[in-house]
PDB file of N, CA, C and O in Angstrom:
ATOM      1  N   UNK A   1       0.301   8.757   8.198  1.00  0.00           N
ATOM      2  CA  UNK A   1       0.651   7.378   7.955  1.00  0.00           C
ATOM      3  C   UNK A   1      -0.146   6.482   8.887  1.00  0.00           C
ATOM      4  O   UNK A   1      -0.525   6.870   9.992  1.00  0.00           O
ATOM      5  N   UNK A   2      -0.389   5.264   8.402  1.00  0.00           N
ATOM      6  CA  UNK A   2      -1.064   4.262   9.220  1.00  0.00           C
ATOM      7  C   UNK A   2      -0.331   2.942   9.094  1.00  0.00           C
ATOM      8  O   UNK A   2       0.357   2.686   8.106  1.00  0.00           O
ATOM      9  N   UNK A   3      -0.489   2.108  10.113  1.00  0.00           N
ATOM     10  CA  UNK A   3       0.141   0.796  10.142  1.00  0.00           C
ATOM     11  C   UNK A   3      -0.865  -0.249   9.657  1.00  0.00           C
ATOM     12  O   UNK A   3      -1.998  -0.297  10.135  1.00  0.00           O
ATOM     13  N   UNK A   4      -0.443  -1.082   8.705  1.00  0.00           N
ATOM     14  CA  UNK A   4      -1.282  -2.133   8.146  1.00  0.00           C
ATOM     15  C   UNK A   4      -0.486  -3.427   8.052  1.00  0.00           C
ATOM     16  O   UNK A   4       0.741  -3.423   8.148  1.00  0.00           O
ATOM     17  N   UNK A   5      -1.202  -4.540   7.862  1.00  0.00           N
ATOM     18  CA  UNK A   5      -0.585  -5.825   7.536  1.00  0.00           C
ATOM     19  C   UNK A   5      -1.060  -6.194   6.136  1.00  0.00           C
ATOM     20  O   UNK A   5      -2.248  -6.097   5.830  1.00  0.00           O
ATOM     21  N   UNK A   6      -0.123  -6.618   5.288  1.00  0.00           N
ATOM     22  CA  UNK A   6      -0.479  -7.043   3.940  1.00  0.00           C
ATOM     23  C   UNK A   6      -1.107  -8.429   4.035  1.00  0.00           C
ATOM     24  O   UNK A   6      -0.494  -9.362   4.555  1.00  0.00           O
ATOM     25  N   UNK A   7      -2.343  -8.559   3.526  1.00  0.00           N
ATOM     26  CA  UNK A   7      -3.073  -9.818   3.633  1.00  0.00           C
ATOM     27  C   UNK A   7      -3.345 -10.463   2.277  1.00  0.00           C
ATOM     28  O   UNK A   7      -3.881 -11.570   2.221  1.00  0.00           O
ATOM     29  N   UNK A   8      -2.989  -9.799   1.194  1.00  0.00           N
ATOM     30  CA  UNK A   8      -3.222 -10.386  -0.125  1.00  0.00           C
ATOM     31  C   UNK A   8      -2.752  -9.490  -1.244  1.00  0.00           C
ATOM     32  O   UNK A   8      -2.257  -8.386  -1.017  1.00  0.00           O
ATOM     33  N   UNK A   9      -2.914  -9.982  -2.449  1.00  0.00           N
ATOM     34  CA  UNK A   9      -2.550  -9.212  -3.639  1.00  0.00           C
ATOM     35  C   UNK A   9      -3.806  -8.923  -4.449  1.00  0.00           C
ATOM     36  O   UNK A   9      -4.815  -9.619  -4.328  1.00  0.00           O
ATOM     37  N   UNK A  10      -3.729  -7.889  -5.270  1.00  0.00           N
ATOM     38  CA  UNK A  10      -4.839  -7.505  -6.138  1.00  0.00           C
ATOM     39  C   UNK A  10      -4.316  -7.496  -7.565  1.00  0.00           C
ATOM     40  O   UNK A  10      -3.289  -6.882  -7.854  1.00  0.00           O
ATOM     41  N   UNK A  11      -5.030  -8.183  -8.461  1.00  0.00           N
ATOM     42  CA  UNK A  11      -4.627  -8.227  -9.864  1.00  0.00           C
ATOM     43  C   UNK A  11      -5.650  -7.445 -10.681  1.00  0.00           C
ATOM     44  O   UNK A  11      -6.857  -7.649 -10.549  1.00  0.00           O
ATOM     45  N   UNK A  12      -5.151  -6.548 -11.524  1.00  0.00           N
ATOM     46  CA  UNK A  12      -6.013  -5.743 -12.373  1.00  0.00           C
ATOM     47  C   UNK A  12      -5.396  -5.675 -13.767  1.00  0.00           C
ATOM     48  O   UNK A  12      -4.306  -5.130 -13.943  1.00  0.00           O
ATOM     49  N   UNK A  13      -6.097  -6.229 -14.756  1.00  0.00           N
ATOM     50  CA  UNK A  13      -5.572  -6.212 -16.118  1.00  0.00           C
ATOM     51  C   UNK A  13      -5.665  -4.829 -16.746  1.00  0.00           C
ATOM     52  O   UNK A  13      -4.804  -4.443 -17.536  1.00  0.00           O
ATOM     53  N   UNK A  14      -6.695  -4.092 -16.399  1.00  0.00           N
ATOM     54  CA  UNK A  14      -6.885  -2.743 -16.935  1.00  0.00           C
ATOM     55  C   UNK A  14      -6.737  -1.735 -15.806  1.00  0.00           C
ATOM     56  O   UNK A  14      -7.433  -1.821 -14.794  1.00  0.00           O
ATOM     57  N   UNK A  15      -5.832  -0.782 -15.980  1.00  0.00           N
ATOM     58  CA  UNK A  15      -5.639   0.258 -14.964  1.00  0.00           C
ATOM     59  C   UNK A  15      -5.044   1.495 -15.603  1.00  0.00           C
ATOM     60  O   UNK A  15      -4.599   1.460 -16.751  1.00  0.00           O
ATOM     61  N   UNK A  16      -5.037   2.579 -14.864  1.00  0.00           N
ATOM     62  CA  UNK A  16      -4.480   3.824 -15.375  1.00  0.00           C
ATOM     63  C   UNK A  16      -2.998   3.656 -15.670  1.00  0.00           C
ATOM     64  O   UNK A  16      -2.318   2.821 -15.074  1.00  0.00           O
ATOM     65  N   UNK A  17      -2.519   4.460 -16.593  1.00  0.00           N
ATOM     66  CA  UNK A  17      -1.130   4.393 -17.042  1.00  0.00           C
ATOM     67  C   UNK A  17      -0.133   4.495 -15.889  1.00  0.00           C
ATOM     68  O   UNK A  17       0.894   3.817 -15.903  1.00  0.00           O
ATOM     69  N   UNK A  18      -0.421   5.333 -14.893  1.00  0.00           N
ATOM     70  CA  UNK A  18       0.525   5.527 -13.784  1.00  0.00           C
ATOM     71  C   UNK A  18       0.646   4.283 -12.903  1.00  0.00           C
ATOM     72  O   UNK A  18       1.570   4.195 -12.094  1.00  0.00           O
ATOM     73  N   UNK A  19      -0.274   3.315 -13.045  1.00  0.00           N
ATOM     74  CA  UNK A  19      -0.241   2.094 -12.239  1.00  0.00           C
ATOM     75  C   UNK A  19       0.340   0.890 -12.987  1.00  0.00           C
ATOM     76  O   UNK A  19       0.532  -0.173 -12.395  1.00  0.00           O
ATOM     77  N   UNK A  20       0.618   1.051 -14.267  1.00  0.00           N
ATOM     78  CA  UNK A  20       1.175  -0.058 -15.046  1.00  0.00           C
ATOM     79  C   UNK A  20       2.550  -0.419 -14.481  1.00  0.00           C
ATOM     80  O   UNK A  20       3.413   0.440 -14.299  1.00  0.00           O
ATOM     81  N   UNK A  21       2.729  -1.709 -14.208  1.00  0.00           N
ATOM     82  CA  UNK A  21       3.989  -2.191 -13.650  1.00  0.00           C
ATOM     83  C   UNK A  21       4.086  -2.083 -12.143  1.00  0.00           C
ATOM     84  O   UNK A  21       5.096  -2.481 -11.563  1.00  0.00           O
ATOM     85  N   UNK A  22       3.056  -1.551 -11.492  1.00  0.00           N
ATOM     86  CA  UNK A  22       3.048  -1.404 -10.036  1.00  0.00           C
ATOM     87  C   UNK A  22       2.284  -2.569  -9.411  1.00  0.00           C
ATOM     88  O   UNK A  22       1.287  -3.032  -9.964  1.00  0.00           O
ATOM     89  N   UNK A  23       2.758  -3.040  -8.253  1.00  0.00           N
ATOM     90  CA  UNK A  23       2.108  -4.125  -7.518  1.00  0.00           C
ATOM     91  C   UNK A  23       1.054  -3.520  -6.587  1.00  0.00           C
ATOM     92  O   UNK A  23       1.323  -2.551  -5.877  1.00  0.00           O
ATOM     93  N   UNK A  24      -0.135  -4.098  -6.601  1.00  0.00           N
ATOM     94  CA  UNK A  24      -1.226  -3.664  -5.735  1.00  0.00           C
ATOM     95  C   UNK A  24      -1.414  -4.701  -4.632  1.00  0.00           C
ATOM     96  O   UNK A  24      -1.521  -5.895  -4.911  1.00  0.00           O
ATOM     97  N   UNK A  25      -1.453  -4.248  -3.379  1.00  0.00           N
ATOM     98  CA  UNK A  25      -1.563  -5.153  -2.243  1.00  0.00           C
ATOM     99  C   UNK A  25      -2.783  -4.819  -1.399  1.00  0.00           C
ATOM    100  O   UNK A  25      -3.114  -3.651  -1.194  1.00  0.00           O
ATOM    101  N   UNK A  26      -3.446  -5.864  -0.911  1.00  0.00           N
ATOM    102  CA  UNK A  26      -4.575  -5.714   0.000  1.00  0.00           C
ATOM    103  C   UNK A  26      -4.018  -5.628   1.415  1.00  0.00           C
ATOM    104  O   UNK A  26      -3.308  -6.529   1.863  1.00  0.00           O
ATOM    105  N   UNK A  27      -4.337  -4.551   2.115  1.00  0.00           N
ATOM    106  CA  UNK A  27      -3.785  -4.299   3.448  1.00  0.00           C
ATOM    107  C   UNK A  27      -4.921  -4.181   4.457  1.00  0.00           C
ATOM    108  O   UNK A  27      -5.994  -3.664   4.145  1.00  0.00           O
ATOM    109  N   UNK A  28      -4.667  -4.673   5.683  1.00  0.00           N
ATOM    110  CA  UNK A  28      -5.681  -4.651   6.738  1.00  0.00           C
ATOM    111  C   UNK A  28      -5.132  -3.972   7.982  1.00  0.00           C
ATOM    112  O   UNK A  28      -4.036  -4.298   8.437  1.00  0.00           O
ATOM    113  N   UNK A  29      -5.890  -3.031   8.534  1.00  0.00           N
ATOM    114  CA  UNK A  29      -5.524  -2.337   9.766  1.00  0.00           C
ATOM    115  C   UNK A  29      -5.968  -3.166  10.970  1.00  0.00           C
ATOM    116  O   UNK A  29      -6.719  -4.130  10.819  1.00  0.00           O
ATOM    117  N   UNK A  30      -5.510  -2.799  12.148  1.00  0.00           N
ATOM    118  CA  UNK A  30      -5.858  -3.509  13.382  1.00  0.00           C
ATOM    119  C   UNK A  30      -7.368  -3.503  13.633  1.00  0.00           C
ATOM    120  O   UNK A  30      -7.897  -4.432  14.243  1.00  0.00           O
ATOM    121  N   UNK A  31      -8.062  -2.462  13.168  1.00  0.00           N
ATOM    122  CA  UNK A  31      -9.510  -2.378  13.366  1.00  0.00           C
ATOM    123  C   UNK A  31     -10.310  -3.142  12.308  1.00  0.00           C
ATOM    124  O   UNK A  31     -11.540  -3.100  12.304  1.00  0.00           O
ATOM    125  N   UNK A  32      -9.602  -3.842  11.405  1.00  0.00           N
ATOM    126  CA  UNK A  32     -10.266  -4.638  10.379  1.00  0.00           C
ATOM    127  C   UNK A  32     -10.497  -3.915   9.066  1.00  0.00           C
ATOM    128  O   UNK A  32     -10.902  -4.538   8.085  1.00  0.00           O
ATOM    129  N   UNK A  33     -10.247  -2.607   9.025  1.00  0.00           N
ATOM    130  CA  UNK A  33     -10.428  -1.844   7.796  1.00  0.00           C
ATOM    131  C   UNK A  33      -9.436  -2.341   6.748  1.00  0.00           C
ATOM    132  O   UNK A  33      -8.253  -2.520   7.037  1.00  0.00           O
ATOM    133  N   UNK A  34      -9.927  -2.560   5.533  1.00  0.00           N
ATOM    134  CA  UNK A  34      -9.071  -3.017   4.434  1.00  0.00           C
ATOM    135  C   UNK A  34      -8.976  -1.959   3.351  1.00  0.00           C
ATOM    136  O   UNK A  34      -9.943  -1.257   3.055  1.00  0.00           O
ATOM    137  N   UNK A  35      -7.790  -1.858   2.766  1.00  0.00           N
ATOM    138  CA  UNK A  35      -7.545  -0.936   1.665  1.00  0.00           C
ATOM    139  C   UNK A  35      -6.677  -1.633   0.627  1.00  0.00           C
ATOM    140  O   UNK A  35      -6.042  -2.648   0.916  1.00  0.00           O
ATOM    141  N   UNK A  36      -6.653  -1.089  -0.571  1.00  0.00           N
ATOM    142  CA  UNK A  36      -5.700  -1.509  -1.595  1.00  0.00           C
ATOM    143  C   UNK A  36      -4.674  -0.394  -1.709  1.00  0.00           C
ATOM    144  O   UNK A  36      -5.026   0.775  -1.865  1.00  0.00           O
ATOM    145  N   UNK A  37      -3.387  -0.771  -1.629  1.00  0.00           N
ATOM    146  CA  UNK A  37      -2.309   0.215  -1.691  1.00  0.00           C
ATOM    147  C   UNK A  37      -1.297  -0.176  -2.760  1.00  0.00           C
ATOM    148  O   UNK A  37      -1.082  -1.359  -3.025  1.00  0.00           O
ATOM    149  N   UNK A  38      -0.683   0.824  -3.365  1.00  0.00           N
ATOM    150  CA  UNK A  38       0.372   0.601  -4.344  1.00  0.00           C
ATOM    151  C   UNK A  38       1.674   0.364  -3.589  1.00  0.00           C
ATOM    152  O   UNK A  38       2.057   1.162  -2.734  1.00  0.00           O
ATOM    153  N   UNK A  39       2.354  -0.737  -3.908  1.00  0.00           N
ATOM    154  CA  UNK A  39       3.613  -1.085  -3.237  1.00  0.00           C
ATOM    155  C   UNK A  39       4.764  -0.308  -3.869  1.00  0.00           C
ATOM    156  O   UNK A  39       5.051  -0.463  -5.055  1.00  0.00           O
ATOM    157  N   UNK A  40       5.421   0.533  -3.063  1.00  0.00           N
ATOM    158  CA  UNK A  40       6.554   1.329  -3.535  1.00  0.00           C
ATOM    159  C   UNK A  40       7.885   0.781  -3.025  1.00  0.00           C
ATOM    160  O   UNK A  40       8.940   1.289  -3.402  1.00  0.00           O
ATOM    161  N   UNK A  41       7.855  -0.264  -2.160  1.00  0.00           N
ATOM    162  CA  UNK A  41       9.082  -0.683  -1.466  1.00  0.00           C
ATOM    163  C   UNK A  41       9.375  -2.178  -1.528  1.00  0.00           C
ATOM    164  O   UNK A  41      10.367  -2.615  -0.944  1.00  0.00           O
ATOM    165  N   UNK A  42       8.567  -2.973  -2.199  1.00  0.00           N
ATOM    166  CA  UNK A  42       8.832  -4.406  -2.290  1.00  0.00           C
ATOM    167  C   UNK A  42       8.273  -5.224  -1.149  1.00  0.00           C
ATOM    168  O   UNK A  42       8.864  -6.234  -0.765  1.00  0.00           O
ATOM    169  N   UNK A  43       7.146  -4.810  -0.600  1.00  0.00           N
ATOM    170  CA  UNK A  43       6.494  -5.554   0.482  1.00  0.00           C
ATOM    171  C   UNK A  43       5.830  -6.804  -0.076  1.00  0.00           C
ATOM    172  O   UNK A  43       5.687  -6.954  -1.290  1.00  0.00           O
ATOM    173  N   UNK A  44       5.426  -7.698   0.817  1.00  0.00           N
ATOM    174  CA  UNK A  44       4.734  -8.913   0.403  1.00  0.00           C
ATOM    175  C   UNK A  44       3.709  -9.324   1.438  1.00  0.00           C
ATOM    176  O   UNK A  44       3.603  -8.706   2.498  1.00  0.00           O
ATOM    177  N   UNK A  45       2.960 -10.361   1.132  1.00  0.00           N
ATOM    178  CA  UNK A  45       1.933 -10.859   2.040  1.00  0.00           C
ATOM    179  C   UNK A  45       2.584 -11.229   3.373  1.00  0.00           C
ATOM    180  O   UNK A  45       3.608 -11.910   3.408  1.00  0.00           O
ATOM    181  N   UNK A  46       1.976 -10.772   4.463  1.00  0.00           N
ATOM    182  CA  UNK A  46       2.498 -11.010   5.807  1.00  0.00           C
ATOM    183  C   UNK A  46       3.319  -9.859   6.351  1.00  0.00           C
ATOM    184  O   UNK A  46       3.579  -9.810   7.553  1.00  0.00           O
ATOM    185  N   UNK A  47       3.735  -8.930   5.501  1.00  0.00           N
ATOM    186  CA  UNK A  47       4.536  -7.788   5.947  1.00  0.00           C
ATOM    187  C   UNK A  47       3.685  -6.782   6.711  1.00  0.00           C
ATOM    188  O   UNK A  47       2.532  -6.538   6.356  1.00  0.00           O
ATOM    189  N   UNK A  48       4.260  -6.199   7.761  1.00  0.00           N
ATOM    190  CA  UNK A  48       3.669  -5.029   8.408  1.00  0.00           C
ATOM    191  C   UNK A  48       4.226  -3.830   7.670  1.00  0.00           C
ATOM    192  O   UNK A  48       5.436  -3.724   7.469  1.00  0.00           O
ATOM    193  N   UNK A  49       3.338  -2.916   7.260  1.00  0.00           N
ATOM    194  CA  UNK A  49       3.762  -1.813   6.400  1.00  0.00           C
ATOM    195  C   UNK A  49       3.209  -0.476   6.876  1.00  0.00           C
ATOM    196  O   UNK A  49       2.207  -0.415   7.589  1.00  0.00           O
ATOM    197  N   UNK A  50       3.884   0.586   6.466  1.00  0.00           N
ATOM    198  CA  UNK A  50       3.404   1.948   6.663  1.00  0.00           C
ATOM    199  C   UNK A  50       2.771   2.420   5.362  1.00  0.00           C
ATOM    200  O   UNK A  50       3.362   2.296   4.289  1.00  0.00           O
ATOM    201  N   UNK A  51       1.562   2.961   5.468  1.00  0.00           N
ATOM    202  CA  UNK A  51       0.837   3.419   4.293  1.00  0.00           C
ATOM    203  C   UNK A  51       0.602   4.923   4.416  1.00  0.00           C
ATOM    204  O   UNK A  51       0.161   5.422   5.451  1.00  0.00           O
ATOM    205  N   UNK A  52       0.908   5.624   3.331  1.00  0.00           N
ATOM    206  CA  UNK A  52       0.704   7.066   3.263  1.00  0.00           C
ATOM    207  C   UNK A  52      -0.410   7.342   2.262  1.00  0.00           C
ATOM    208  O   UNK A  52      -0.638   6.550   1.348  1.00  0.00           O
ATOM    209  N   UNK A  53      -1.094   8.450   2.434  1.00  0.00           N
ATOM    210  CA  UNK A  53      -2.208   8.807   1.566  1.00  0.00           C
ATOM    211  C   UNK A  53      -1.838   9.898   0.587  1.00  0.00           C
ATOM    212  O   UNK A  53      -0.924  10.685   0.830  1.00  0.00           O
ATOM    213  N   UNK A  54      -2.554   9.939  -0.519  1.00  0.00           N
ATOM    214  CA  UNK A  54      -2.547  11.024  -1.501  1.00  0.00           C
ATOM    215  C   UNK A  54      -1.161  11.393  -2.011  1.00  0.00           C
ATOM    216  O   UNK A  54      -0.508  12.289  -1.476  1.00  0.00           O
ATOM    217  N   UNK A  55      -0.730  10.707  -3.033  1.00  0.00           N
ATOM    218  CA  UNK A  55       0.557  10.961  -3.671  1.00  0.00           C
ATOM    219  C   UNK A  55       0.310  11.257  -5.142  1.00  0.00           C
ATOM    220  O   UNK A  55      -0.243  10.421  -5.858  1.00  0.00           O
ATOM    221  N   UNK A  56       0.712  12.436  -5.600  1.00  0.00           N
ATOM    222  CA  UNK A  56       0.549  12.798  -7.001  1.00  0.00           C
ATOM    223  C   UNK A  56       1.756  12.321  -7.790  1.00  0.00           C
ATOM    224  O   UNK A  56       2.886  12.700  -7.485  1.00  0.00           O
ATOM    225  N   UNK A  57       1.523  11.475  -8.825  1.00  0.00           N
ATOM    226  CA  UNK A  57       2.609  11.042  -9.692  1.00  0.00           C
ATOM    227  C   UNK A  57       2.848  12.070 -10.793  1.00  0.00           C
ATOM    228  O   UNK A  57       3.939  12.137 -11.358  1.00  0.00           O
ATOM    229  N   UNK A  58       1.839  12.859 -11.092  1.00  0.00           N
ATOM    230  CA  UNK A  58       1.920  13.975 -12.037  1.00  0.00           C
ATOM    231  C   UNK A  58       0.694  14.832 -11.782  1.00  0.00           C
ATOM    232  O   UNK A  58      -0.074  14.558 -10.859  1.00  0.00           O
ATOM    233  N   UNK A  59       0.502  15.857 -12.584  1.00  0.00           N
ATOM    234  CA  UNK A  59      -0.653  16.727 -12.371  1.00  0.00           C
ATOM    235  C   UNK A  59      -1.970  15.989 -12.570  1.00  0.00           C
ATOM    236  O   UNK A  59      -2.979  16.358 -11.970  1.00  0.00           O
ATOM    237  N   UNK A  60      -1.976  14.945 -13.411  1.00  0.00           N
ATOM    238  CA  UNK A  60      -3.219  14.245 -13.715  1.00  0.00           C
ATOM    239  C   UNK A  60      -3.427  12.981 -12.896  1.00  0.00           C
ATOM    240  O   UNK A  60      -4.557  12.504 -12.783  1.00  0.00           O
ATOM    241  N   UNK A  61      -2.361  12.426 -12.321  1.00  0.00           N
ATOM    242  CA  UNK A  61      -2.458  11.115 -11.679  1.00  0.00           C
ATOM    243  C   UNK A  61      -2.276  11.209 -10.168  1.00  0.00           C
ATOM    244  O   UNK A  61      -1.337  11.831  -9.670  1.00  0.00           O
ATOM    245  N   UNK A  62      -3.201  10.573  -9.460  1.00  0.00           N
ATOM    246  CA  UNK A  62      -3.167  10.553  -8.004  1.00  0.00           C
ATOM    247  C   UNK A  62      -3.240   9.108  -7.525  1.00  0.00           C
ATOM    248  O   UNK A  62      -4.123   8.355  -7.938  1.00  0.00           O
ATOM    249  N   UNK A  63      -2.310   8.721  -6.651  1.00  0.00           N
ATOM    250  CA  UNK A  63      -2.381   7.426  -5.992  1.00  0.00           C
ATOM    251  C   UNK A  63      -2.909   7.686  -4.592  1.00  0.00           C
ATOM    252  O   UNK A  63      -2.262   8.379  -3.807  1.00  0.00           O
ATOM    253  N   UNK A  64      -4.082   7.139  -4.265  1.00  0.00           N
ATOM    254  CA  UNK A  64      -4.727   7.396  -2.981  1.00  0.00           C
ATOM    255  C   UNK A  64      -3.954   6.811  -1.802  1.00  0.00           C
ATOM    256  O   UNK A  64      -3.785   7.480  -0.782  1.00  0.00           O
ATOM    257  N   UNK A  65      -3.488   5.583  -1.928  1.00  0.00           N
ATOM    258  CA  UNK A  65      -2.794   4.899  -0.839  1.00  0.00           C
ATOM    259  C   UNK A  65      -1.522   4.269  -1.396  1.00  0.00           C
ATOM    260  O   UNK A  65      -1.561   3.596  -2.426  1.00  0.00           O
ATOM    261  N   UNK A  66      -0.397   4.483  -0.720  1.00  0.00           N
ATOM    262  CA  UNK A  66       0.848   3.870  -1.178  1.00  0.00           C
ATOM    263  C   UNK A  66       1.638   3.344   0.007  1.00  0.00           C
ATOM    264  O   UNK A  66       1.675   3.972   1.065  1.00  0.00           O
ATOM    265  N   UNK A  67       2.264   2.198  -0.169  1.00  0.00           N
ATOM    266  CA  UNK A  67       3.103   1.607   0.870  1.00  0.00           C
ATOM    267  C   UNK A  67       4.473   2.261   0.769  1.00  0.00           C
ATOM    268  O   UNK A  67       5.131   2.194  -0.270  1.00  0.00           O
ATOM    269  N   UNK A  68       4.900   2.904   1.875  1.00  0.00           N
ATOM    270  CA  UNK A  68       6.159   3.641   1.847  1.00  0.00           C
ATOM    271  C   UNK A  68       7.216   3.060   2.762  1.00  0.00           C
ATOM    272  O   UNK A  68       8.343   3.555   2.790  1.00  0.00           O
ATOM    273  N   UNK A  69       6.877   2.012   3.518  1.00  0.00           N
ATOM    274  CA  UNK A  69       7.869   1.411   4.409  1.00  0.00           C
ATOM    275  C   UNK A  69       7.440   0.038   4.901  1.00  0.00           C
ATOM    276  O   UNK A  69       6.254  -0.232   5.085  1.00  0.00           O
ATOM    277  N   UNK A  70       8.441  -0.832   5.111  1.00  0.00           N
ATOM    278  CA  UNK A  70       8.197  -2.145   5.713  1.00  0.00           C
ATOM    279  C   UNK A  70       8.668  -2.053   7.164  1.00  0.00           C
ATOM    280  O   UNK A  70       9.811  -1.680   7.425  1.00  0.00           O
ATOM    281  N   UNK A  71       7.794  -2.389   8.099  1.00  0.00           N
ATOM    282  CA  UNK A  71       8.070  -2.229   9.534  1.00  0.00           C
ATOM    283  C   UNK A  71       8.868  -3.425  10.046  1.00  0.00           C
ATOM    284  O   UNK A  71       8.484  -4.575   9.835  1.00  0.00           O
ATOM    285  N   UNK A  72       9.978  -3.142  10.717  1.00  0.00           N
ATOM    286  CA  UNK A  72      10.792  -4.191  11.345  1.00  0.00           C
ATOM    287  C   UNK A  72      10.263  -4.530  12.734  1.00  0.00           C
ATOM    288  O   UNK A  72      10.195  -5.704  13.100  1.00  0.00           O
ATOM    289  N   UNK A  73       9.886  -3.513  13.513  1.00  0.00           N
ATOM    290  CA  UNK A  73       9.364  -3.747  14.848  1.00  0.00           C
ATOM    291  C   UNK A  73       8.595  -2.523  15.317  1.00  0.00           C
ATOM    292  O   UNK A  73       8.770  -1.418  14.803  1.00  0.00           O
ATOM    293  N   UNK A  74       7.739  -2.750  16.307  1.00  0.00           N
ATOM    294  CA  UNK A  74       6.968  -1.668  16.940  1.00  0.00           C
ATOM    295  C   UNK A  74       7.185  -1.771  18.436  1.00  0.00           C
ATOM    296  O   UNK A  74       7.000  -2.839  19.022  1.00  0.00           O
ATOM    297  N   UNK A  75       7.576  -0.668  19.060  1.00  0.00           N
ATOM    298  CA  UNK A  75       7.803  -0.652  20.509  1.00  0.00           C
ATOM    299  C   UNK A  75       6.846   0.355  21.141  1.00  0.00           C
ATOM    300  O   UNK A  75       6.810   1.522  20.752  1.00  0.00           O
ATOM    301  N   UNK A  76       6.086  -0.102  22.101  1.00  0.00           N
ATOM    302  CA  UNK A  76       5.188   0.789  22.837  1.00  0.00           C
ATOM    303  C   UNK A  76       5.783   1.080  24.201  1.00  0.00           C
ATOM    304  O   UNK A  76       6.349   0.191  24.839  1.00  0.00           O
ATOM    305  N   UNK A  77       5.658   2.318  24.650  1.00  0.00           N
ATOM    306  CA  UNK A  77       6.219   2.650  25.974  1.00  0.00           C
ATOM    307  C   UNK A  77       5.134   3.049  26.944  1.00  0.00           C
ATOM    308  O   UNK A  77       5.424   3.359  28.100  1.00  0.00           O
TER     309      UNK A  77
END
């Protein structure tokens, strides 16, 4: 898992069947790396989120990046 901030939305009229009805969000890591992730939890722009990689929706469909959690706080010790 990696920590990202949602910085925008992505709109795609044509996509694979497993992505129909799913929200796509543009996420940015602290190092500036940007990815597009499928929102599984109802995140929005400005949210800090946890992103997981490689999720199979079926034998034929793979979601590379998916948002699996909205972060409430981060504590460093």
